C-alpha positions as CSV (number, residue, x, y, z in Angstrom):
1,X,0.0,0.1,-0.2
2,X,1.3,3.5,-0.8
3,X,0.2,4.8,2.6
4,X,2.5,2.4,4.2
5,X,5.6,4.4,2.9
6,X,4.5,7.0,5.2
7,X,4.5,5.1,8.5
8,X,5.6,2.1,10.2
9,X,3.2,-0.9,10.0
10,X,3.0,-3.1,13.2
11,X,1.5,-6.3,12.5
12,X,0.3,-7.8,15.9
13,X,-2.4,-10.0,17.5
14,X,-4.2,-9.9,20.8
15,X,-2.8,-11.3,23.9
16,X,0.9,-10.9,22.7
17,X,3.1,-9.2,25.3
18,X,5.9,-8.5,22.9
19,X,3.4,-6.7,20.6
20,X,2.2,-4.6,23.4
21,X,5.7,-3.6,24.6
22,X,6.7,-2.6,21.2
23,X,3.4,-0.6,20.6
24,X,4.0,1.2,23.8
25,X,7.7,1.9,22.7
26,X,6.5,3.2,19.3
27,X,4.0,5.6,20.9
28,X,6.9,7.0,23.2
29,X,9.2,7.3,20.1
30,X,6.6,9.4,18.4
31,X,7.0,7.4,15.2
32,X,3.8,7.4,12.9
33,X,2.5,3.7,12.7
34,X,-0.5,1.8,11.7
35,X,-1.4,-1.4,13.7
36,X,-2.8,-4.5,11.7
37,X,-4.3,-7.3,13.7
38,X,-3.3,-10.4,11.9
39,X,-6.3,-12.4,13.4
40,X,-8.7,-10.0,11.5
41,X,-6.7,-9.6,8.5
42,X,-5.8,-13.0,6.5
43,X,-3.8,-11.1,4.0
44,X,-1.8,-9.6,6.8
45,X,-1.3,-12.9,8.4
46,X,-0.2,-14.4,5.0
47,X,2.5,-11.6,4.7
48,X,3.9,-12.2,8.1
49,X,4.2,-16.0,7.3
50,X,5.9,-15.0,4.2
51,X,8.8,-12.9,5.9
52,X,8.9,-15.1,9.1
53,X,9.7,-18.6,7.8
54,X,6.0,-19.5,7.6
55,X,5.3,-18.7,11.1
56,X,2.9,-15.9,12.4
57,X,5.7,-14.3,14.4
58,X,4.5,-11.0,15.9
59,X,5.4,-8.3,16.3
60,X,6.4,-8.0,12.7
61,X,7.1,-4.5,11.4
62,X,7.6,-2.9,7.9
63,X,9.4,0.4,7.3
64,X,8.8,1.6,3.9
65,X,8.2,-1.9,2.8
66,X,11.3,-3.5,4.5
67,X,10.1,-6.3,7.2
68,X,11.6,-6.7,10.4
69,X,10.5,-9.7,12.6
70,X,10.3,-9.0,16.3
71,X,12.7,-6.1,16.1
72,X,13.9,-4.2,19.2
73,X,13.2,-0.4,19.2
74,X,17.0,0.1,18.4
75,X,16.7,-2.0,15.3
76,X,13.4,-0.4,14.1
77,X,14.9,3.1,14.6
78,X,18.0,2.0,12.5
79,X,15.6,0.8,9.7
80,X,13.7,4.2,9.9
81,X,17.0,6.1,9.5
82,X,17.9,3.9,6.8
83,X,14.7,3.5,4.7
84,X,12.3,6.3,6.0
85,X,14.1,9.0,7.6
86,X,11.3,11.5,6.8
87,X,9.3,9.7,9.7
88,X,11.8,10.9,12.4
89,X,10.6,13.8,14.4
């Protein structure tokens, strides 16, 4: 999606503590993001499986179309600096 070039996309699912932790860190980092629940979006779940060796590993994040599986905030910020520096405040 073209709109995904303008934000970080966080693929998550309910009850995932790792997702919640990253979600909170994203909010404090003030990075624009869009959250996608893979249990409600079969295409999103298929995308996650395609970049996570067939698993529905969440959180999975994309930065300007570049996927990161279960990234730390440090790794996520590095990807933003490299692929989408316009997202930095």
